[in-house]
C-alpha positions as CSV (number, residue, x, y, z in Angstrom):
1,X,-68.4,163.2,125.0
2,X,-65.2,164.3,123.5
3,X,-62.8,166.2,125.8
4,X,-59.9,168.1,124.9
5,X,-57.5,165.2,124.9
6,X,-59.5,163.2,122.5
7,X,-60.5,160.4,124.9
8,X,-64.1,159.4,125.0
9,X,-65.3,159.6,128.7
10,X,-69.0,158.6,129.6
11,X,-70.6,160.7,132.3
12,X,-73.7,160.1,134.5
13,X,-76.3,162.5,133.3
14,X,-77.7,163.2,136.9
15,X,-74.2,163.8,138.2
16,X,-72.1,165.9,135.7
17,X,-68.3,165.4,136.0
18,X,-68.5,162.0,137.4
19,X,-67.0,159.4,135.0
20,X,-68.3,155.9,134.4
21,X,-67.5,153.3,135.7
22,X,-67.2,154.5,139.4
23,X,-64.8,152.6,141.4
24,X,-66.6,150.3,143.8
25,X,-70.1,150.6,142.4
26,X,-72.4,147.7,142.9
27,X,-75.7,147.2,141.3
28,X,-75.6,150.9,140.4
29,X,-77.2,152.2,143.6
30,X,-74.7,150.8,146.2
31,X,-71.1,151.5,146.8
32,X,-68.5,148.9,148.0
33,X,-66.9,149.7,151.2
34,X,-63.3,148.4,151.0
35,X,-63.3,145.2,149.1
36,X,-64.2,141.5,149.1
37,X,-63.2,139.4,152.1
38,X,-62.6,135.6,152.0
39,X,-62.7,134.1,155.5
40,X,-63.3,130.6,156.8
41,X,-63.7,128.6,160.0
42,X,-61.3,125.9,160.5
43,X,-61.8,122.7,162.4
44,X,-59.1,121.4,164.8
45,X,-57.7,118.0,163.7
46,X,-57.6,115.1,166.2
47,X,-57.4,111.3,166.2
48,X,-60.5,109.7,164.7
49,X,-62.8,108.6,167.6
50,X,-64.1,105.5,165.7
51,X,-60.7,104.4,164.7
52,X,-59.4,104.9,168.4
53,X,-61.9,102.1,169.4
54,X,-61.0,100.0,166.3
55,X,-57.3,99.6,166.8
56,X,-55.3,98.1,164.0
57,X,-56.0,97.7,160.2
58,X,-58.6,100.5,160.0
59,X,-56.0,103.0,161.5
60,X,-53.2,102.0,159.2
61,X,-55.5,101.9,156.3
62,X,-57.0,105.4,156.9
63,X,-53.7,107.0,157.8
64,X,-55.1,110.4,158.4
65,X,-56.4,112.4,161.3
66,X,-60.2,113.6,161.6
67,X,-61.5,117.1,161.5
68,X,-64.9,117.0,162.9
69,X,-67.5,119.8,162.4
70,X,-70.5,120.8,164.5
71,X,-73.4,118.4,164.0
72,X,-75.7,121.1,162.6
73,X,-73.5,121.4,159.6
74,X,-74.6,118.0,158.5
75,X,-78.3,119.3,158.1
76,X,-79.7,122.2,156.1
77,X,-78.3,125.2,157.9
78,X,-80.2,128.1,159.4
79,X,-79.6,131.8,159.0
80,X,-78.0,132.1,162.4
81,X,-75.2,129.6,161.5
82,X,-74.5,131.5,158.4
83,X,-74.4,134.9,160.1
84,X,-72.2,133.9,162.9
85,X,-68.4,134.4,162.5
86,X,-67.0,133.4,166.0
87,X,-63.6,132.3,164.8
88,X,-62.1,133.8,161.6
89,X,-59.3,132.2,160.0
90,X,-57.2,132.6,156.8
91,X,-58.5,136.0,156.0
92,X,-57.7,137.1,152.4
93,X,-58.7,140.6,150.7
94,X,-59.5,141.3,147.0
95,X,-59.4,145.0,146.5
96,X,-60.6,147.2,143.8
97,X,-57.3,148.7,143.5
98,X,-55.7,145.5,142.4
99,X,-55.8,144.5,138.6
100,X,-57.7,141.5,137.4
101,X,-54.4,139.8,136.7
102,X,-53.3,140.1,140.3
103,X,-56.6,138.8,141.4
104,X,-56.2,135.6,139.0
105,X,-52.8,135.0,140.4
106,X,-54.1,135.2,144.1
107,X,-56.8,132.7,143.4
108,X,-54.3,130.3,141.8
109,X,-51.9,130.7,144.9
110,X,-54.8,130.0,147.1
111,X,-55.6,126.9,145.3
112,X,-52.1,125.6,145.0
113,X,-50.9,126.6,148.3
114,X,-48.1,128.9,146.9
115,X,-46.7,126.2,144.4
116,X,-44.4,127.6,141.6
117,X,-43.8,130.8,143.6
118,X,-40.0,130.2,144.1
119,X,-39.1,133.4,141.9
120,X,-41.9,135.6,143.0
121,X,-44.0,136.6,146.0
122,X,-47.1,134.3,146.9
123,X,-50.2,136.4,147.0
124,X,-52.0,134.2,149.5
125,X,-50.6,135.4,152.9
126,X,-52.5,133.0,155.0
127,X,-51.3,130.0,152.9
128,X,-47.8,130.7,154.0
129,X,-48.9,131.1,157.8
130,X,-50.6,127.6,157.9
131,X,-47.4,125.7,158.8
132,X,-46.6,122.8,159.0
133,X,-46.9,122.5,155.3
134,X,-47.3,119.1,153.6
135,X,-44.1,117.6,152.4
136,X,-42.6,119.2,149.3
137,X,-44.7,122.2,149.4
138,X,-44.0,126.0,150.1
139,X,-47.3,126.5,151.7
140,X,-50.7,125.0,152.4
141,X,-53.8,125.3,150.2
142,X,-56.3,128.1,151.4
143,X,-59.1,125.4,151.2
144,X,-58.3,121.9,152.7
145,X,-59.9,119.2,154.7
146,X,-60.0,121.2,158.0
147,X,-62.4,123.9,156.5
148,X,-65.6,124.1,158.0
149,X,-67.3,127.2,156.6
150,X,-66.2,129.5,154.0
151,X,-67.8,133.1,153.7
152,X,-67.2,135.4,150.7
153,X,-68.6,138.7,151.8
154,X,-68.5,142.4,151.3
155,X,-69.9,145.6,152.9
156,X,-71.9,148.0,150.6
157,X,-73.3,151.4,151.5
158,X,-76.8,152.5,150.1
159,X,-77.3,156.3,150.4
160,X,-81.0,156.0,149.1
161,X,-82.0,154.2,152.3
162,X,-79.1,155.5,154.4
163,X,-78.1,151.8,155.5
164,X,-75.2,149.5,155.4
165,X,-75.5,145.9,154.3
166,X,-73.1,143.1,154.8
167,X,-73.6,140.4,152.0
168,X,-72.2,137.0,152.5
169,X,-72.1,133.9,150.3
170,X,-71.6,131.1,152.8
171,X,-70.5,127.3,152.0
172,X,-70.8,124.7,154.7
173,X,-68.7,121.6,154.3
174,X,-70.4,118.8,155.9
175,X,-68.4,115.8,156.8
176,X,-70.6,113.6,154.8
177,X,-69.3,115.4,151.6
178,X,-72.3,117.6,151.0
179,X,-71.7,121.4,150.6
180,X,-74.7,123.6,151.7
181,X,-74.9,127.1,150.2
182,X,-76.5,130.3,151.6
183,X,-76.6,134.0,150.7
184,X,-77.3,136.1,153.7
185,X,-77.8,139.8,153.8
186,X,-77.4,141.7,157.2
187,X,-78.3,145.3,157.3
188,X,-78.7,148.4,159.7
189,X,-79.4,152.0,159.3
190,X,-76.5,154.5,159.5
191,X,-78.6,156.5,161.7
192,X,-81.0,154.5,164.1
193,X,-83.2,157.5,164.6
194,X,-84.2,158.1,161.1
195,X,-83.1,160.5,158.4
196,X,-85.8,163.2,158.6
197,X,-86.5,165.5,161.4
198,X,-90.1,164.6,161.7
199,X,-89.3,160.9,162.4
200,X,-86.6,161.8,164.7
201,X,-89.1,163.9,166.7
202,X,-91.6,161.2,166.8
203,X,-89.2,158.7,168.0
204,X,-87.8,160.7,170.9
205,X,-91.2,161.7,172.0
206,X,-92.3,158.1,172.0
207,X,-89.1,157.0,173.8
208,X,-89.6,159.7,176.5
209,X,-93.3,158.7,177.0
210,X,-92.2,155.1,177.4
211,X,-89.5,155.9,179.9
212,X,-91.8,158.0,182.0
213,X,-94.3,155.2,182.2
214,X,-91.5,153.0,183.3
215,X,-90.5,155.4,185.9
216,X,-94.0,155.7,187.2
217,X,-94.4,152.0,187.4
218,X,-91.1,151.6,189.3
219,X,-91.9,154.2,191.8
220,X,-95.5,152.9,192.3
221,X,-94.4,149.3,192.9
222,X,-91.4,150.4,195.0
223,X,-93.6,152.2,197.3
224,X,-95.9,149.3,197.6
225,X,-93.0,147.1,198.5
226,X,-91.6,149.5,201.0
227,X,-95.2,149.7,202.6
228,X,-95.4,145.9,203.0
229,X,-91.9,145.7,204.5
230,X,-92.6,148.4,207.1
231,X,-95.9,146.6,208.1
232,X,-95.0,142.9,207.8
233,X,-91.2,142.8,207.5
234,X,-89.2,141.2,204.7
235,X,-91.3,138.0,205.1
236,X,-94.4,140.0,204.0
237,X,-93.1,140.3,200.4
238,X,-93.8,136.6,200.0
239,X,-97.0,136.4,202.1
240,X,-98.6,139.8,201.2
241,X,-97.2,141.2,198.1
242,X,-96.1,138.5,195.6
243,X,-99.1,137.7,193.4
244,X,-99.2,137.1,189.5
245,X,-100.0,140.8,188.4
246,X,-97.3,142.3,190.8
247,X,-94.8,139.9,189.1
248,X,-96.0,141.0,185.6
249,X,-95.5,144.7,186.6
250,X,-92.0,144.1,187.9
251,X,-91.0,142.0,184.9
252,X,-92.1,144.8,182.6
253,X,-90.2,147.2,184.5
254,X,-87.0,145.0,184.8
255,X,-87.4,143.7,181.2
256,X,-86.8,147.2,179.9
257,X,-83.2,147.1,181.2
258,X,-81.8,144.7,178.6
259,X,-83.9,146.4,175.9
260,X,-82.4,149.8,176.9
261,X,-78.8,148.5,177.1
262,X,-78.8,146.7,173.8
263,X,-80.4,149.7,172.1
264,X,-77.8,152.1,173.6
265,X,-75.0,149.7,172.8
266,X,-76.1,149.3,169.2
267,X,-76.4,153.1,168.8
268,X,-72.8,153.5,170.0
269,X,-71.5,150.8,167.6
270,X,-73.1,152.5,164.7
271,X,-71.8,155.8,165.6
272,X,-68.3,154.1,165.8
273,X,-68.7,152.6,162.4
274,X,-69.6,156.0,160.8
275,X,-66.6,157.6,162.4
276,X,-64.3,154.8,161.4
277,X,-65.4,155.1,157.7
278,X,-64.9,158.8,157.7
279,X,-61.3,158.5,159.2
280,X,-60.4,155.8,156.6
281,X,-61.7,158.2,154.0
282,X,-59.8,161.1,155.2
283,X,-56.6,159.2,155.9
284,X,-56.7,157.2,152.7
285,X,-57.2,153.8,154.4
286,X,-60.1,152.6,152.5
287,X,-58.0,149.9,150.9
288,X,-55.9,149.0,153.9
289,X,-56.2,145.5,154.8
290,X,-55.7,145.9,158.5
291,X,-58.2,148.8,158.7
292,X,-60.8,146.8,156.8
293,X,-60.3,143.8,159.0
294,X,-61.0,145.9,162.1
295,X,-63.8,147.5,160.3
296,X,-65.6,144.3,159.4
297,X,-65.1,142.9,163.0
298,X,-67.1,146.1,164.2
299,X,-69.7,145.6,161.5
300,X,-70.1,141.8,162.8
301,X,-70.6,143.1,166.4
302,X,-73.1,145.5,165.3
303,X,-75.0,143.0,163.2
304,X,-75.0,140.7,166.3
305,X,-76.4,143.6,168.5
306,X,-79.1,144.5,165.9
307,X,-80.3,140.8,165.8
308,X,-80.4,140.6,169.7
309,X,-82.2,143.9,169.5
310,X,-84.9,142.4,167.2
311,X,-85.4,139.5,169.5
312,X,-86.0,141.7,172.5
313,X,-88.4,144.0,170.8
314,X,-90.3,140.7,169.9
315,X,-90.4,139.5,173.5
316,X,-91.1,142.7,175.3
317,X,-94.5,143.5,173.8
318,X,-95.6,140.1,175.1
319,X,-94.8,141.2,178.6
320,X,-96.9,144.5,177.8
321,X,-99.7,142.2,176.5
322,X,-99.8,140.6,180.1
323,X,-100.3,144.1,181.5
324,X,-103.1,144.7,179.1
325,X,-104.7,141.7,180.5
326,X,-104.5,143.0,183.9
327,X,-106.4,146.1,182.7
328,X,-109.0,143.8,181.0
329,X,-109.5,142.2,184.3
330,X,-111.3,145.3,185.6
331,X,-114.0,144.9,182.8
332,X,-116.4,141.8,183.2
333,X,-116.8,141.1,179.6
334,X,-113.2,141.6,178.7
335,X,-112.1,139.4,181.7
336,X,-114.0,136.7,180.2
337,X,-111.0,135.3,178.4
338,X,-108.6,135.6,181.3
339,X,-111.1,134.0,183.7
340,X,-111.7,131.1,181.3
341,X,-108.1,130.3,181.3
342,X,-107.7,130.5,185.0
343,X,-110.8,128.3,185.4
344,X,-109.5,125.5,183.0
345,X,-106.0,125.8,184.0
346,X,-105.9,122.7,186.3
347,X,-107.8,120.5,183.7
348,X,-105.6,121.7,181.0
349,X,-102.4,121.1,183.0
350,X,-103.5,117.4,183.6
351,X,-104.6,117.2,179.8
352,X,-101.3,118.5,178.8
353,X,-99.3,115.9,180.7
354,X,-101.2,113.1,178.7
355,X,-100.9,115.2,175.4
356,X,-97.1,115.5,175.9
357,X,-96.6,111.9,176.5
358,X,-98.5,111.1,173.2
359,X,-96.6,113.7,171.3
360,X,-93.3,112.7,172.5
361,X,-93.9,109.1,171.7
362,X,-95.0,110.0,168.0
363,X,-91.8,112.2,167.8
364,X,-89.6,109.3,168.6
365,X,-91.4,107.1,166.4
366,X,-91.0,109.6,163.7
367,X,-87.4,109.7,164.2
368,X,-87.0,106.0,164.0
369,X,-89.3,105.7,160.9
370,X,-88.3,108.9,158.9
371,X,-85.1,110.1,160.2
372,X,-83.1,108.2,157.7
373,X,-84.7,109.7,154.7
374,X,-86.1,113.1,155.8
375,X,-84.0,115.9,157.3
376,X,-86.8,117.4,159.4
377,X,-87.0,114.2,161.4
378,X,-83.3,113.8,161.7
379,X,-82.9,114.8,165.3
380,X,-85.4,115.3,168.2
381,X,-85.7,119.2,168.1
382,X,-86.6,119.0,164.3
383,X,-88.9,116.0,164.8
384,X,-90.7,117.7,167.7
385,X,-91.3,120.6,165.5
386,X,-92.4,118.6,162.7
387,X,-94.9,116.8,165.0
388,X,-96.3,120.0,166.2
389,X,-96.8,121.1,162.5
390,X,-98.5,117.9,161.6
391,X,-100.9,118.6,164.6
392,X,-101.8,121.9,162.9
393,X,-102.1,120.1,159.5
394,X,-98.9,121.2,158.0
395,X,-97.5,118.1,156.7
396,X,-96.6,116.5,153.2
397,X,-97.7,113.0,152.6
398,X,-95.5,112.8,149.6
399,X,-92.4,113.2,151.8
400,X,-93.7,110.9,154.4
401,X,-94.7,108.1,151.9
402,X,-90.9,107.8,150.7
403,X,-90.3,105.3,153.5
404,X,-93.3,103.1,152.1
405,X,-96.9,103.4,151.9
406,X,-97.7,101.0,154.8
407,X,-95.6,102.1,157.5
408,X,-96.2,105.8,156.8
409,X,-99.9,105.3,156.5
410,X,-100.1,103.5,159.8
411,X,-98.1,106.4,161.5
412,X,-100.2,109.1,159.6
413,X,-103.7,107.5,160.3
414,X,-103.2,106.7,164.0
415,X,-101.5,110.2,164.8
416,X,-104.5,112.1,163.0
417,X,-107.2,110.0,164.8
418,X,-105.6,110.0,168.2
419,X,-104.1,113.5,168.4
420,X,-105.7,115.6,165.8
421,X,-109.4,114.2,166.1
422,X,-109.5,113.0,169.7
423,X,-107.2,115.0,171.8
424,X,-107.6,118.5,170.2
425,X,-111.5,118.1,170.4
426,X,-111.1,117.2,174.1
427,X,-108.9,120.3,174.6
428,X,-111.6,122.4,172.9
429,X,-114.2,120.9,175.1
430,X,-112.2,121.6,178.3
431,X,-111.9,125.2,177.1
432,X,-115.5,125.6,176.2
433,X,-116.9,124.1,179.4
434,X,-114.8,126.5,181.5
435,X,-115.9,129.3,179.1
436,X,-119.8,128.4,179.6
437,X,-119.2,128.4,183.4
438,X,-117.5,131.7,183.5
439,X,-120.1,133.2,181.0
440,X,-123.0,132.0,183.3
441,X,-121.3,133.5,186.3
442,X,-120.9,136.9,184.6
443,X,-124.6,137.0,183.6
444,X,-126.4,138.6,180.6
445,X,-126.7,142.0,182.5
446,X,-122.9,142.5,182.8
447,X,-121.7,146.0,181.8
448,X,-120.6,146.2,178.2
449,X,-117.4,148.2,177.1
450,X,-119.6,150.7,175.3
451,X,-121.8,151.3,178.3
452,X,-118.9,151.8,180.5
453,X,-117.2,154.2,178.2
454,X,-120.4,156.2,178.1
455,X,-120.5,156.1,182.0
456,X,-116.8,157.3,182.2
457,X,-117.5,160.1,179.8
458,X,-120.7,161.2,181.7
459,X,-118.8,161.3,184.9
460,X,-116.1,163.3,183.2
461,X,-118.6,165.8,182.0
462,X,-120.1,166.0,185.6
463,X,-116.8,166.3,187.2
464,X,-115.9,169.3,185.0
465,X,-119.3,170.7,185.9
466,X,-118.5,170.3,189.6
467,X,-122.0,168.2,190.0
468,X,-119.9,164.9,190.9
469,X,-116.8,163.9,192.7
470,X,-114.1,161.8,191.1
471,X,-114.2,158.2,192.2
472,X,-110.5,158.0,193.4
473,X,-111.0,161.2,195.5
474,X,-114.3,159.5,197.0
475,X,-112.2,156.4,197.8
476,X,-109.4,158.3,199.2
477,X,-111.8,160.3,201.5
478,X,-113.6,157.3,202.6
479,X,-110.7,155.4,203.6
480,X,-109.1,158.4,205.3
481,X,-112.2,159.0,207.4
482,X,-112.7,155.3,208.2
483,X,-108.9,155.1,209.1
484,X,-109.2,158.2,211.4
485,X,-112.3,156.6,213.1
486,X,-110.7,153.3,213.6
487,X,-107.4,155.0,214.9
488,X,-109.6,157.0,217.5
489,X,-111.2,153.7,218.5
490,X,-108.5,151.3,218.5
491,X,-105.2,153.3,218.5
492,X,-103.8,151.6,221.5
493,X,-104.3,148.2,219.5
494,X,-102.4,149.3,216.5
495,X,-99.7,150.7,218.8
496,X,-99.3,147.4,220.5
497,X,-99.3,145.5,217.2
498,X,-96.5,147.9,215.7
499,X,-94.5,148.3,219.0
500,X,-94.1,152.1,218.1
501,X,-96.0,155.2,218.2
502,X,-95.5,156.0,214.4
503,X,-98.4,158.0,213.3
504,X,-98.1,157.5,209.6
505,X,-97.7,153.8,210.0
506,X,-100.6,153.5,212.4
507,X,-102.7,155.4,209.9
508,X,-101.7,153.2,207.0
509,X,-102.6,150.1,209.2
510,X,-106.0,151.6,210.0
511,X,-106.4,152.3,206.2
512,X,-105.7,148.7,205.5
513,X,-108.2,147.5,208.1
514,X,-110.7,150.0,206.7
515,X,-110.3,148.4,203.2
516,X,-111.0,144.9,204.6
517,X,-114.1,146.1,206.6
518,X,-117.4,144.5,206.0
519,X,-119.8,146.4,208.1
520,X,-122.9,147.7,206.4
521,X,-123.2,151.3,205.6
522,X,-126.4,153.5,205.4
523,X,-127.0,156.6,203.4
524,X,-126.5,158.8,206.6
525,X,-123.2,157.0,207.2
526,X,-121.7,157.8,203.8
527,X,-123.1,161.4,204.2
528,X,-121.1,161.9,207.3
529,X,-118.1,160.4,206.0
530,X,-118.2,162.1,202.7
531,X,-119.5,165.7,203.3
532,X,-118.1,167.0,199.9
533,X,-119.9,164.3,197.8
534,X,-123.4,165.4,196.6
535,X,-126.3,163.4,197.9
536,X,-127.4,162.5,194.5
537,X,-124.0,160.9,193.7
538,X,-123.9,159.0,197.1
539,X,-127.4,157.4,196.2
540,X,-126.1,156.4,192.9
541,X,-123.2,154.8,194.6
542,X,-125.2,152.8,197.0
543,X,-127.7,151.7,194.1
544,X,-124.6,150.7,192.1
545,X,-123.1,148.7,194.9
546,X,-126.4,147.0,195.8
547,X,-126.8,146.1,192.0
548,X,-123.3,144.6,191.9
549,X,-123.8,142.6,195.1
550,X,-127.0,141.3,193.8
551,X,-125.2,140.2,190.6
552,X,-122.6,138.4,192.5
553,X,-125.1,136.9,195.0
554,X,-128.4,136.2,193.0
555,X,-131.5,135.5,195.1
556,X,-133.1,132.4,194.1
557,X,-136.7,132.2,193.2
558,X,-139.3,130.7,195.6
559,X,-139.8,127.7,193.2
560,X,-136.0,127.2,193.2
561,X,-135.8,127.5,197.1
562,X,-138.5,125.1,197.5
563,X,-136.9,122.6,195.0
564,X,-133.5,122.9,196.8
565,X,-135.3,122.3,200.2
566,X,-136.9,119.2,198.8
567,X,-133.8,117.8,197.2
568,X,-131.7,118.3,200.4
569,X,-134.4,116.6,202.6
570,X,-134.6,113.7,200.0
571,X,-130.8,113.3,199.9
572,X,-130.6,113.6,203.7
573,X,-133.4,110.9,204.2
574,X,-131.5,108.6,201.7
575,X,-128.3,108.8,203.7
576,X,-130.1,108.2,207.0
577,X,-132.2,105.1,205.6
578,X,-128.8,103.6,204.2
579,X,-127.1,104.0,207.7
580,X,-130.3,102.6,209.4
581,X,-130.4,99.3,207.1
582,X,-126.7,98.9,207.4
583,X,-127.1,99.2,211.1
584,X,-130.1,96.5,211.1
585,X,-128.1,94.3,208.8
586,X,-125.1,94.2,211.1
587,X,-127.4,93.6,214.2
588,X,-129.1,90.9,212.3
589,X,-125.9,89.3,211.3
590,X,-124.6,89.4,214.8
591,X,-127.7,87.8,216.3
592,X,-127.4,85.0,213.6
593,X,-123.9,84.4,214.6
594,X,-124.7,84.2,218.3
595,X,-127.6,81.6,217.5
596,X,-125.2,79.6,215.5
597,X,-122.8,79.4,218.4
598,X,-125.6,78.5,220.9
599,X,-126.7,75.7,218.5
600,X,-123.0,74.4,218.2
601,X,-122.7,74.4,222.2
602,X,-126.2,73.0,222.5
603,X,-127.5,71.0,219.5
604,X,-130.7,70.0,221.5
605,X,-131.9,73.8,221.2
606,X,-131.6,73.7,217.4
607,X,-134.4,70.8,217.2
608,X,-137.6,72.3,215.9
609,X,-136.2,75.9,215.2
610,X,-136.7,77.1,211.8
611,X,-133.4,77.6,210.0
612,X,-133.0,81.4,209.3
613,X,-132.4,82.6,205.7
614,X,-129.2,84.2,204.7
615,X,-129.2,88.1,204.9
616,X,-129.0,90.0,201.6
617,X,-126.0,92.2,200.9
618,X,-126.2,95.7,202.1
619,X,-127.4,98.0,199.2
620,X,-124.9,100.6,197.8
621,X,-125.2,104.5,197.4
622,X,-128.9,105.7,196.6
623,X,-130.2,102.2,196.7
624,X,-130.8,102.2,200.4
625,X,-134.4,101.1,201.0
626,X,-137.2,103.3,202.4
627,X,-139.7,102.3,205.2
628,X,-142.1,100.8,202.8
629,X,-139.3,98.9,201.1
630,X,-138.2,97.4,204.5
631,X,-141.8,96.4,205.1
632,X,-141.9,94.6,201.7
633,X,-138.6,92.9,202.5
634,X,-140.0,91.7,205.8
635,X,-143.2,90.4,204.0
636,X,-141.2,88.5,201.5
637,X,-139.0,86.9,204.1
638,X,-135.9,88.8,203.4
639,X,-135.9,90.1,207.1
640,X,-136.8,88.3,210.2
641,X,-139.4,89.8,212.8
642,X,-136.4,90.6,215.1
643,X,-134.5,92.4,212.4
644,X,-137.5,94.4,211.2
645,X,-138.5,95.4,214.9
646,X,-134.8,96.6,215.4
647,X,-135.1,98.7,212.1
648,X,-138.4,100.1,213.2
649,X,-137.0,101.3,216.6
650,X,-133.9,103.0,214.9
651,X,-136.3,104.7,212.5
652,X,-138.3,106.1,215.3
653,X,-135.3,107.4,217.2
654,X,-133.8,108.8,214.0
655,X,-136.9,110.5,212.6
656,X,-138.4,111.3,216.0
657,X,-141.8,109.5,215.1
658,X,-143.8,108.3,217.9
659,X,-145.9,105.6,216.0
660,X,-145.7,104.3,212.6
661,X,-148.3,102.2,210.7
662,X,-146.7,99.8,208.2
């Protein structure tokens, strides 16, 4: 529109009175905080390691020092390498208050190292600080052989989402001569708890509930540890307390400490950034280079905390998942998965050893075969990851075949046949075999989740109607009554064991003994111990306990019992007959050796005697002969009369038979 001075000024229709363009606007909806920062990481120059081992002509011919970079710069970099700014050197600022001519002059000074600035001030301050300078130069170029990584970045604020974002264009200078390029955006909310009241209330309530659950778990586990220490001493922590699920509980409690620490640290850092920007606006320091450098350092620290926070938020639910498996363990059908894993753990461990040997062998082979041409086989971690991806079918034959159809085909075919087809199917077979065993042990009549939920709801209604008593109250009353009874009967024993007349400790010992008691209880016993429980509920408890015991200890049918008796008898008879025949064989061999000795000493006795046949080798395993088989062997001349009589006497003595007709 036309103002009074005659100048044409464009205005935002949504914001009357605001001229266009607005200083620091970026992509219309963002505002630049400060300016654009040029920063880099510089390598320390040193003598070349290769040239030190090759003294002489190479050193004189190269005539320079080396500036090595980290090894991961030679491969395609990852986001973490672009986001990290551990060492900042040669910081330069381009601010919106400067004119385009000043920006161009500064870029020229950065490139030339302040050459031609004898009659003016050099715009590149870091170029003048990089002493010693090359001969004949006033300064050092901003980009030189020692540059490892350059980051051109700026901080923007977006009011629509209420967040800060650090946008970085990063260049990695590999010593092979390649330049890797990445654009990285790191953002975080200016208010971590949300912008609207409802979101803040929900987050605070959820956080309070989580803290109360953690406190409850901590108090419960601490009480249990104290109880174990009082009863068994500190050695009892290892012998009585430490088990897998207790360790999971403590990990879930202690794992919350770094989560809370990083969260509150991140919250405080965001608060400091907000206050710093407010102070810079109030004091007119938005374009002060020193203040901006401090602000960007705070932003780098906050971005690191936000990334660490995301890692912890990813890991902590996995711990909570283990606690859910602990809850699943109480339901038979839900516990099927965990019991299957426990059942096949040993077999999977041994299988895993063989699997790792094969996988590592193919990993090393992949490095040797493809490492020269494919970057994802360039080192062991990348090659191992690529091998795992190939197991899952994520591989590119077009890339592998670059080294040649024949070597790549041999590697690809043998890997898929041995690892994918054979080993993975063996792993599935191990798991399914354990699953079948656990499934059979649970039975078809195991309680389902739906029926259990219905039972819980039915008991809830009955407890509210005062027709049933809660199971926790029943267990507590039963243990208390049993402990009091055992304390009256064996109080002196517990006092002698503990060495002190501590009634609470004695009562706790009696409760533990009552929990491990195996004596049978009748309906009258439970009625006396639980006078407040209705008789109908006691009867239901006893029927449920009986059904659970029968499911855990099924009674075999008469046919199964008879078959088991017969099979045990047959197996026992086989072992007896095997030992009998071996004994007979040994006695016959000893008799033969004795006869041979007599004949050698007295040759005249050997005249007219029939030469005995060689004894057959003793049978192995279940091939031990029965009595009819021994008779057939005697008939066929495989046993002498004396050997057969000895076997018969042993049979009579082992089996208790008075006479036998063969």
